[in-house]
C-alpha positions in Angstrom: -13.4 0.1 -11.2 -10.2 1.4 -12.0 -6.9 -0.1 -11.3 -5.4 2.2 -9.1 -8.3 1.0 -6.5 -6.9 -2.5 -6.7 -3.2 -1.0 -5.8 -4.7 0.5 -2.6 -6.7 -2.6 -1.2 -3.9 -5.1 -2.1 -1.7 -2.8 0.2 -4.0 -2.6 2.6 -4.3 -6.5 2.5 -0.6 -7.1 2.6 0.2 -4.7 5.0 -2.6 -6.1 7.4 -1.4 -9.5 6.9 2.4 -8.0 7.4 1.3 -6.3 10.8 -0.4 -9.6 12.2 2.4 -11.5 11.4 5.2 -9.0 12.8 2.7 -9.3 16.2 2.5 -12.9 16.0 6.1 -13.8 15.4 8.1 -10.5 17.0 5.7 -8.7 18.7 5.7 -7.2 22.5 5.9 -9.9 25.6 6.0 -7.0 28.2 2.9 -5.0 26.9 5.0 -1.5 27.2 4.8 -1.4 23.3 2.1 0.6 22.1 1.7 -0.9 18.8 2.8 -4.6 18.6 1.8 -5.2 22.3 -2.2 -5.9 20.9 -2.8 -8.2 17.8 -5.3 -5.5 16.3 -3.0 -2.5 16.9 -0.1 -4.2 14.9 -2.7 -5.3 12.5 -4.5 -1.6 11.8 -0.9 0.1 11.8 0.3 -2.3 9.1 -3.0 -1.7 6.8 -2.4 1.6 6.9 1.1 1.6 6.1 0.0 -0.8 3.5 -2.9 1.3 2.1 0.0 4.6 1.9 2.1 2.3 0.1 -0.3 1.8 -2.6 -1.5 5.0 -2.9 2.2 6.0 -3.9 2.4 3.3 -6.4 -1.0 4.1 -7.8 0.1 7.4 -9.9 2.3 5.2 -11.8 -0.4 2.7 -13.1 -2.6 5.7 -13.6 0.0 7.5 -16.1 0.4 4.2 -17.9 -3.7 3.5 -18.2 -3.8 7.2 -19.6 -0.8 6.7 -22.3 -1.8 3.3 -22.9 1.9 2.0 -22.9 2.4 4.5 -25.8 4.0 8.0 -26.1 1.8 10.8 -27.5 3.3 12.3 -30.9 5.3 15.4 -30.6 4.0 18.5 -32.4 5.9 19.7 -35.2 6.6 23.9 -33.9 8.8 24.8 -37.4 
């Protein structure tokens, strides 16, 4: 597997943990909040946001993998 999948999976895991922590510590006691009133809604929303954030970070990791941290030599066009 490539490194990019680890960024996405890590984002999903951290987002899910963050969503659950938000529900547990802050939450919504009245039940009128559609996302934070139920723990699995908050956890799923956090996982979705974390996965999207991990996907945004992925292109930078792919670019570094392709270049191996070195710049390509420039051609002499004279």
